[in-house]
N, C-alpha and C positions, 0 to 999 in steps of 0.2 A: 504495500500499499503506498503510497505518496500522499501524504496531509498537507493542506495549509492552515496552520495555524495561526489567526486572527486575533490580535491584539488591539483595543481600542484606546490602549495608553502606550505612552513612550516604551522605550528600550529602558531606558534608566528612570523609570517612574518605578516607587516601590512597592507598588501593587502588582506589577509585570512580576518584579525579583520574587515576591512574595507568594504570588498565586498563578503566575502564567508558568513560571523556570517549573516548578513541581509537576505540572503536567506534562511538559517536555520533557522530563526526566522518564515519567511513567511509559508515555507512548513509543519511544527512542529504545526503551526496553523489549519491546513484542521484537519479537523474530519476523514478524510479517509488515513491519516497519519496514520500508527503506529508506526514504527521506521523510524530511519533515521541514516545510519553507514558514521560517516565523516571517510574519508582519506586523509590523507595530505603526502607531500613527505618531509621526514627530510632528511637534508644533513651535518648536524653535528654529525653523527653517533650515537645518542642518539634520544629518543622518551621521550617529554615534555609531562609533565601532563595536562589535559585537562581542565580547569579550567576555561570555559567562563563567562563572565559578563554579562548573560541574563539567564533567566530559559530555560533547556537546557534537559528538563523530555525525550523525544522522541531521542534523540541526543545520541548513542555512539559512541565513537571512536577508531580507528585504524591507525595508520603511518608504510607507506612503509618507511624504513628506507637505504637510499644511503650510500654506501660507501665512506667516507670522503677523501682528504690527495692523491686523484688521477689526471691524466690527465682526463681535461675535458671531451674528446671524449671518452677517457676509461669510463669514469665513467657514461656518458648518454647511451654508449650503453650496458653495464652492464643493467642499469636499464632499458631499454627497453624489455629486455631479461626478467628479473627476476621478474618485477612486473606484467605482466600482466597474469602469474602464481599467483602471488599472491592475486592479485584482485579475481583471478576464485573461488580461495579458498573462500576467505572474502567474497565473494557474494554467494557463497554457503551453507556455514556456515550459514549468516545472513538471506539466503531467501530472496535477493532482488527480488525486481520483475523488475528493471529497474537501470541504473546509470542516477545520471547526474554530469555531467565532466564539471568543472569552466577554461573553454578557449581552445583553440586548443591542444595546448601540451597536455593537460588531456584526451581532445577529441580522439588523438591520443592513447591513453593507454585504452579508452574506445571500441575504433573501434578494438584494438588488442584483446581485452576480448569477444568482438563480434566473433572475427574469431574462437574462439575457443567453445562458447556456446551459440552464437545467443543471448544473453542476448540484449532487446533493450537498446537503451542509446540516450541521449539526448545532449546538448551541447549550456551553456548559456555563456554569453560573448565571444564568438565565432568570430575570427577575422581571416584575413590572415597572422597571426605567421609567418610564412616561410618567405614572402615579407617581412614583416617588418627590421625582421634582416638582408636580402642582402641588402634593401635599407638603413639601419640604418649604413651598413657596418660593422657590428656583424659577419655575416658569407658571405662565399663567395659561387659564383656561382655553384663551383662543391665541396662544404664542402660536406659529406655524411649528416650531421646534415639539412640540406637547402633541400637537396634530398626526404630524408624519411620525414620529417615533411610537405615537399608540396604533397607528394604522398598521408601522411596520411589526409591531408585536404580536399584533394579529393576525398576521400573517405568515409570521415564523411559528405560531401556533399550529397554524393552518397546514405548513411546508416542509418544516425542517423532520428528519429523519430519526432525530432524537434530541430530545431536552433534560439539560442536569439542572433542574432548580436548585436551589442552595437550603433551603426550607422543608421541612416534610410537609408544614401548612400551606405550602405552594403547591406540592407535589396535589395533593386533596384539590385544592381551589381549581388548578387544571384540570383534574379530571372531570369535577363538575361542571367545565365550560367546554366538555367535549372530547379531550384531547384524549385519545387511547391510552391506558395506563399502560400497554408494555413498551411506550415509545418514550416514560419518564423514568428516571431515576434521581433521587434525590443523593447529593452530593455538597455537604456544607463546604465552606472556604478552608482548604486543607490548609495542615502548617507543619512546618519541616519540625516533626517533634525533638529531635537532637540537637538541630541549633539552637531551639529556644527552649530546653531542659534546664531547670535550675542548677547552679554553676555557684558552690561555695567559694571558691576563689575568686572567680570574678564579682563576688557579691561584694568580698573583702577589699578586694581594690580598688571596684567603683568607688564604692564608698570612702575610700582612704583618699582617693583623688576628688573628689568631690566635699571632702572635710567633713563626712557627716557622721556620727558617731554609733559605733555598731548596735547600739540599742533604741537608737532614734528611731520610731515608727515612720513609716516612709509609704507613701502614695505616690504613684505615676499615673497620669495620662500620655497616652499616645493618639496623635492627630489632630485635624483639623478641628478649627472653632466656626461657627456660623454654616449655614446652607443646611443640609442633615442631620448638623449636630448642633446643639446647644451652645452659647456663646456667653453672654451675661449670667444666663442660668447655672453657667457649669463652673464661674469663678464664686459663684455664692455657694455653691454644694462645694469648693475647696475649699471655701472659709468654715463650713458648718465641719468639716471633717476635722479640721487643726483643732476648732473649740471641742473638738470630742475627743482628740487624741493629746492635745497637750500643748506646752508650751515646746517641745523636744520635737514636734511633727515636722516631716520636710515633705515638700512635694517636688516630682521632679516633671517638667512638662516638655514630652519629644515632638515638637511642632512642627510644620512647612510655614505658618503663620510669623510675620516681622517679631522677631525677640523681642524686642523695644516696645513693640506693642503689647504683648503678653505680658510684660514684666510690668507696665506700667497697669494693663486690668489688676492684676494681682496686689500689687501696692494699694489699688484703689479700695481694695475689701480687706485690708490691714495686714497682707504677708510682709516681713523683711527680706532684705536681700538675702539673708544667711537661712531662710527660710526654704528658698526655691532656688532650682535649678531648672533653667529653659533653653533648651537648644533645638537644634534643626540634626538631628542625627543619623548617619547613611543607616540602612537598613542592615547592616552586617553589625553594627554594631548595639542594635535595641535590645540583644539577649543580656547583655553585662547590665545595662539598667533594669531592665526586670529583676534579674537575677539580685538587686542592690534593694528594690522594693519588696513592701510586705502587702501591698492589697491595690487593685487598680480600679480605675474609674472608666466606663465605657456612657457618655453622656448623650444619647442619641434621640433626636426629637422623637416623641409617639407623633403616630400616624397610622393609619388604617393599615395602610400596604409595608408599615415597618413590621408584620407579621408575616411577613415573607423573606426577611433579608439574612443574612450571617456572617456578621461583621469581623473580618478576619483578626482586630483586635482580639476580639472575643476569645478566638482560638490560642492566639500568641500568649494572652495571657494564663490562662489555664494550662498550657504547656510547661509555663513558666511556674505551675504552682500556684497563682496568685488568685486570691477571692476578687471577685468585681461585683462592684456596686454599679447595676447595671438598670436602666429604664425600664417600665413594664414594657411589655405589649413588643418587644424585640426578638424575631422569628423565633428559630424554635428555643431559643436558649434561652429567654427568662423563664418559661416553665420548666427545661431542666434545671436552673437554679432554683425553683419553687419546690422541686420533686426532690431533686437530688443532693442539694448542696451547690457550693464553688462560687458564693457569693450573696447578694441581697439584692433586694429589689424595691426600686422606690418610684415615685408618681408623683410628680409637683402640685397635680391637681388635688392631692393629698399631703397637707404639708406635714402632715404627722408620719408620712412614710419615712421620710429622712432620717430624723435622729432614730427613729427605729431600727431601718437599714444600717444604719451608721454602728450602732449597738450591736447589731447581729455578726458585721464585719469586726469587730473589737472581740465578738466572742469565738469565732472561728480563728483568729490569731493565736488566740489561747491554746486552741488543741496543739499538741506535740507534732502530729504528722498532718499539718493540713496541707503541706504543699503537695504531698504524694498521693491524696486520695481527690486532691483539685486535678493533678497532673493526669488520673484515671481519668477525668472527665475530657480531656483533649484525647487521650488514646481511644476514645469508644465514640466520640463522635466526630475529631477534624483530623483523622489520620489518612495520610495520601490512597490508603489501600480503599477507602468508599469511591474515591477517584479511579483506579485503578479495575476495581469490580463494576463500574460503571462503562467503562470503555469496553469490558467485555463482553458486559451486555448489548451493549446500544451500537458497535461498531461492526462492521463485515468483519466475518471470521476469515483465518486465512484460506487462502486459496478460492 
C-alpha cells in the first residue's frame, strides 16, 4: 500500500509531533505499507526540513505552502482552491492508494480530492470541527468557513471509507446519524507513554533549574488561552489553586501565548514572580516539566460538542501520572475521571464545584501511589495500540 497522510498543521507544530508522528510510526511498521507521503500545510511561507526524531525510512515529505500575511478568510479560500489540485498531483506522482487525513479540516481537503479523482479516503481524529468553532465563538453561524466546513463534514460522513472519532460519545452520535458502525472505530488522541512517563530524575533536575523546592506543591498548565480554552477564567482558577495549596504553591505555564502577556495576567490575580514560571517549551521538553509538577489544569470551555473531543494534553498529563482539574463535559475524559479517578471535575456555572474539585485534587496527592494508578488510565485509554487496532480494522488488508 502507498498512503498519502495529510496533516492540517505544519510539520513543526506540536500537534503534528504529538499526534501525527505516532500514527506514521504505526503505519510504516506494517509490512504491507510500501510508502507514506506525508503532506503538511505550512503557513509561514516556507517549507521546513523533514528531520523526524524517529526512523522514517518509508516516509517521504511534501509540504503545501499557504501564502502568509493575508486576511484569514482570503487565505483559507485560496488554500481550499489550490490545495486539492496540488494534492491530486502529489497523489498521482506518489501512486497513492488512498488518503488518511488527520482531523475534519484535512478531511475536507481529502473529500475535495475525491471529487476530482475518486481517491478513497479515511479520516482519523474525526471531530465536529465546525461546531467546535461555532460554539467557542471563533466562527459565526453565517461565516463562510463554518458553512463550508459543516457541509464538508457531512460529505466525509457519507463518503469516507472509515472514520476514527476521538471519543466514544461521538461514535455513538455518528451511528445515530446513519454512518455504518463497521466504518467507525474510536481512537482517542494517542500519547507516547514512554516519553511522557514520570521520571524522578527529571523531576529533581527541573525543579532545581526552576528553583522550586522539593516539597513545594506544583500545578502545571500546557496550552493556549482563548478560543476553545478559558482565558480570564483560567487565571481565576489558578488563583483558587494557590489559595488551596498555600504560599509555597508554584504554577508552571507552557504556552504559545506571549509570555509577558501571561505573566501580566498572573500578576493581576496576585501571583508573584517567584510563584510562576511561564515559557514556550518545545514538545520534547514538556515531559520534564510534567514530571516536576504534582497536578495539572485542563481549562477547556464547555460546549455541547465538547463531549466529542479528546484533548491531547489529558493523555499526556495522565501518562505522567498527574491528576487533572478538568472542565465538566469534555469528551469521554470527564466521565472517566468521575467513574475511575484521575483528577476532579469543575463547572464554573456552579461555583461551589471549584473548591470541591481542588480539595479532591489535594486528597489524591496524599495517596502514595497516585502517579502509578493514574498512569494506568493513559495505558488503558490513550495508548497508540488503539490506533494500531483501528488501522487493522479499517484499512485494506495485505494483498
